[in-house]
C-alpha positions in Angstrom: 17.5 14.1 -43.0 14.4 15.3 -40.1 12.9 12.3 -40.2 16.1 9.9 -39.5 16.5 12.0 -36.8 13.1 12.0 -35.5 13.3 8.3 -35.7 16.5 7.8 -33.9 15.5 10.0 -30.8 12.4 8.1 -30.8 14.1 4.6 -31.0 16.8 6.4 -27.9 13.4 7.0 -25.7 11.8 4.0 -26.2 14.8 2.1 -25.4 16.0 4.4 -22.7 12.5 4.4 -21.0 12.8 -0.1 -21.5 16.1 0.1 -19.1 14.7 2.4 -16.3 11.2 -0.2 -15.9 13.9 -2.7 -15.7 16.4 -1.3 -13.0 14.4 1.4 -11.0 11.0 0.3 -12.0 7.5 1.8 -12.0 5.6 -0.4 -10.0 5.9 -1.2 -6.3 7.8 -4.1 -5.2 6.5 -6.1 -2.1 9.0 -7.7 -0.5 8.2 -10.7 1.1 11.6 -12.1 2.3 12.1 -9.6 5.1 8.8 -11.3 6.4 10.6 -10.8 10.9 7.9 -10.8 13.7 8.2 -7.1 14.4 6.8 -6.7 10.5 3.9 -9.5 11.2 0.9 -8.3 11.7 -1.5 -10.1 13.4 -5.5 -10.5 14.0 -7.0 -8.2 17.0 -10.3 -8.0 17.7 -11.6 -4.2 18.3 -13.8 -4.5 21.2 -15.2 -0.9 21.3 -17.9 -1.3 18.4 -18.0 0.7 15.2 -21.6 1.4 13.6 -22.7 -0.7 15.6 -20.7 -4.0 14.6 -17.0 -4.4 15.4 -14.4 -4.0 13.2 -12.1 -7.0 13.1 -8.2 -5.4 12.0 -4.7 -6.3 12.4 -2.1 -4.0 13.7 0.7 -3.6 11.7 4.6 -1.4 12.1 4.9 1.0 9.3 7.3 0.7 7.5 9.2 3.8 5.1 7.1 5.0 1.9 4.1 2.4 3.2 0.9 3.9 2.5 -2.6 2.5 3.9 -3.6 1.2 0.6 -0.2 -0.2 0.0 -0.3 -2.3 3.3 -3.9 -3.5 2.8 -3.2 -4.7 -0.5 0.6 -6.3 1.0 -2.0 -8.1 3.7 -4.8 -8.8 0.5 -2.1 -10.3 -1.7 -3.4 -8.5 -4.6 -6.2 -5.7 -4.5 -7.9 -4.4 -1.9 -12.0 -6.0 -1.5 -13.6 -2.6 -1.0 -14.0 1.2 -2.1 -10.7 3.0 -1.7 -13.2 5.7 0.4 -14.3 3.1 2.5 -11.0 1.7 3.2 -9.6 5.4 4.6 -13.1 5.8 6.3 -12.5 2.8 8.2 -9.1 3.0 8.9 -9.4 6.7 10.3 -12.2 4.7 12.0 -10.0 2.5 13.8 -7.0 5.4 14.6 -9.0 7.8 16.5 -9.9 9.9 13.1 -6.2 9.8 11.8 -6.0 10.7 7.9 -4.1 8.4 6.2 -1.5 11.4 5.3 0.1 11.4 8.9 1.1 7.8 9.0 4.4 7.8 10.4 7.5 5.0 10.0 7.8 3.3 13.0 4.2 3.5 14.7 1.8 0.6 14.9 -1.2 1.6 13.3 -4.5 -0.8 13.0 -5.9 -1.3 9.4 -9.4 -2.9 8.8 -9.9 -6.7 7.4 -12.7 -7.1 5.1 -14.1 -10.8 4.9 -15.0 -10.8 1.3 
């Protein structure tokens, strides 16, 4: 009797997990259809040298729920081509030492672009 009860509970739990993944999801979703001119980043060459060389970047207006990593992954349509540490350091350098945790929705920031 106990084994049947544990089996039923386990089965219901697995069903709930499938339902949650299908209806809500556990992975971030990128909305590519809402690509208006306001949300479309453009390439801009930084005029001030950074580490004795100019760093290419894109200006992006941040939306609610965005993070530095999610925005760069969206720009590259996949994983970022450098380590997270380098990405975050470059972001801070491009944005006057602004910490990634201080992003505000509706503001425009510079995001580093890499030639890899």
